[in-house]
N, C-alpha and C positions, 0 to 999 in steps of 0.2 A: 445402251451406248455401243457404238460399233468398235471394232478392233482398231481401226485407223484413229478414231477419236481417243481411245485409251492410250495408244502409242504416242499420239501428239501430246496428251496431257503429261505422260511420263517424261517426255523430252523437256517440256516446259518446267516441270518440277526439278529435273536434274540441272537445268540452266540456273534456276533460282538458287538451288543449293550451292552450286559452284560460285555464284555471285556472293553469297553470304560468306563462304569460306575464304575466298580470295577475289574481291571485286575487280582489282586491276588485271590480274591474270585471266580471270574468267571472261572479261570483256575482250581481251586480246584473242583468246582461243575461240571465242564464240564468233568473232569476225570471220575466222577462216572457215567456219562450218555453218555459217548462217543459213545456207540453203536447206539444211536439215531441220532448222528451227522454224522458219517461216515468219509470218507476220509478227508473232509474239517476240521473236528474237530481235527483229528490226525495231520494234517499239521499245525494247529495252536498251536500245543504243548499241547493239552488238555489230551492226553492219554500217553504222555511220562513222564519220570521222570525228565526231564529238563524243567524248566519254562523259557520262553523267558523273557528278561529284560523289555520289554514293549509290548504293543499291536501292535505298528508299526513294531517292530521286528518280532512279530509273523506273522503278515500279510505278511511282506516281505518274511519270510521263507516259508509261504504257497504258495505264488505266484512263488517263485523260485523253490520250490520242484517239482511242477507239473504244467507246463504252461497250460495243458489241464484240470486242475481240475475244480470242480464245482464252486469254488470261482471265478476263472478266467473267466469262462463262464458267471457267473452271473453278473460280473462287466465289461465285455467287452462292448465296444461302440455298437457293432452290437446287443448284447442282450438287452442292455438298450433301444436302438432305437426301436427294435422290440416290446418291452414291451410298450413303449410310444405310438407307432402309430398302433399297432395291426398287424404288419407284421410278417414275419417269419425269415427274414435274416437281417433286420435292414438297408438294403442298399437302399431301394426304397423310393424316395422322391416325387413321383407323387401323387398329392392329391387324385387321384381316388382310391388309395390303402389304404387310411386312413380309420379308423373306422368311421361310420356314424356320431357319436357324435362330433368327431373332425372335420370332413369335413364340417359340417354345420357352424362351427365357422370361416371358412376361406372365406373372401369376394371374389366375382368374380372380376378379374382384367383384364384390357385391356393391350395392348402392351405398353401403356404409364405409366403403374403402377397405374392407377386410378381405383377406384371402379366403377363397372358397373353403368351407368346412370349419372355419374358425367361429368362435362364439364370443359373445360379449360377457365379460365377467360380471357376476352379480345379478344376472337376469334370472327370471323365474325358471327358465329352462334348465339352469344348473342346479336347482334345488332337488335333493333326493326324492324319489317317488314316495318313500315312507312319510316324509314330512308333509307332502301334499295330501296324502291319504288321511293323516291326522288332522290337518287343517280342515279338510272336507267334513270329517266326522264332527269336529268341534262346532263348525258353523251350522251343521244340520241339527244340532241339539240346542243351539241358542234359542231362548224363549221357553224352553221346558221349565216347569216350576220346580222349586226346591222341595224334595220329598225325602225325609229322613229314611235311610236304607234304600232309597231309589237307585236303581242301576246295579244292584248286587244280586239280582235274581237270574242273571245270565247275560248273554250278549244280544238277545232280541231287544227290539225297541221297548223302552219303558215310558210310563206316563210322566215320570219325573225323576230327578237325580239329586243325590246329595253330592258333597264335594268329591269324595273318593270314588263314588260310583261313576261320576262324570269323567274324572281323570282316567280311571281304569278303562272306560270305553274308548277314550281317545288313544291311549297307549296301545290298546289291542288292535285298533285300526291300522297302526303302524307295524304290527307283527309282534308286539310284546304282550306279556301276561297271558297265562292259560286260563285264568278266571278272575273275576272282579275281586279286589282286595281293599281293605280299609287302610287308613293312614299309618297304622302301626305295622302292618305287614308289608307295605309298599317298598321300604328300603331293602328288604331281604329278597325281593323277587329277582329271578334270573334275568339278566339283561339290563338291570338298573345299576348304574355306576355313580359314585360320589362326584360332586362338583357340577358346575354349570356346563351345558352343552353348547355346541356351535349353533344348532338350530332349535333344540328343544330343551327346556329347563323346567324341572318340577320343584316347587317349594313346599316342603312337607313339615308339618308340626304334629309330632306324635309321641313326645316324651311324657313320662308319667307326671301327672299333675297339671299338664297343659291341656288347653282346649284343642282337641284334634281338628286339623283343617289342612287342606292342600289346594294349591292353585297350579296352573300350568302356563308356561309361555311358549308359543310356537312361532318361530321366525319373527320375533319382536312383538307379537300380539299376545296379550294376557287374556286368559279365560278363567272364569270362576263360577262355582255354584254355591250360593250361600255366603257365609263369612260376614265380616264387618263392613259396613258401608263407609266409604271415604270419598274424598274429592275425586278420586279416580273411578268411582262407581262401586259396584258390588253390593252385597247385602240382600240380593234377591235370588231369583232362579238362575239358570244357566245364562251367562251373558259375557259379552266381550267387555273388558274393562281397560281403562287407561293404565299407564305405567304407575304402579303403586308407589307410595312414598318409601324412602329408604328405611324409615322406622317400621313400616308395616312389613317390608320384606325381611327386615332383621328379626322379626318375630317368628320366622321359620328357621329353626336351627339346622334342619336337614335339607341340603340342596342336592338334587339328583339329576341325572340325564339318562336317556336310553343309550345303550352302547352304540357307538358309531355316529350318533347324532348330537 
């Protein structure tokens, strides 16, 4: 926009403001200075002998008299948009055409409408690496047969696993346990804390007189080797099982979780 055009628009706005504040007085004073206002002033009735009844009437008269007048041009959506974003025709919405000051205010967005660098809560990417490592280990052992004492010979792959040997291997994959342990020793191991965890929960049965057994839940998925068969599965070798019944879970008096998980 040229300097002359800017000055002309400012003059028009000043006239309009004066009309709003004092329609009668503004019309009189504008008549004396109509040469500085030009066509827009005349269209608003400032140089004629007839005074419009109101400013809105004057504005309507101006717009109707000449659709291509400076007033119309100044108030058109295209002109206003061009003034706001620094364009020339007001039709461009690509942020690359915005003035630098305005462009810097617009955050970068992804296809999901999220600011660059943000993450979607609850996605797999937010899961701790330890949990993923334990999941990978558990899945790799699914299908191994139940073998009493299996998994207690060390951390090397075993031909089969009993319940505590399997759970020990899974916990070790997440950085817990220095050696495989049975159901009785598990609650006393460093890094094991009482209560359910956010990602990993161990259900342990090791009290005197009880049939020792242990199962593990990782991120909502239960795993078990051996144990009792139920509607949820179980009773065989290492396998994924459905969520056990409340009564079955209640048969495990000790509930544990790895610290931090």
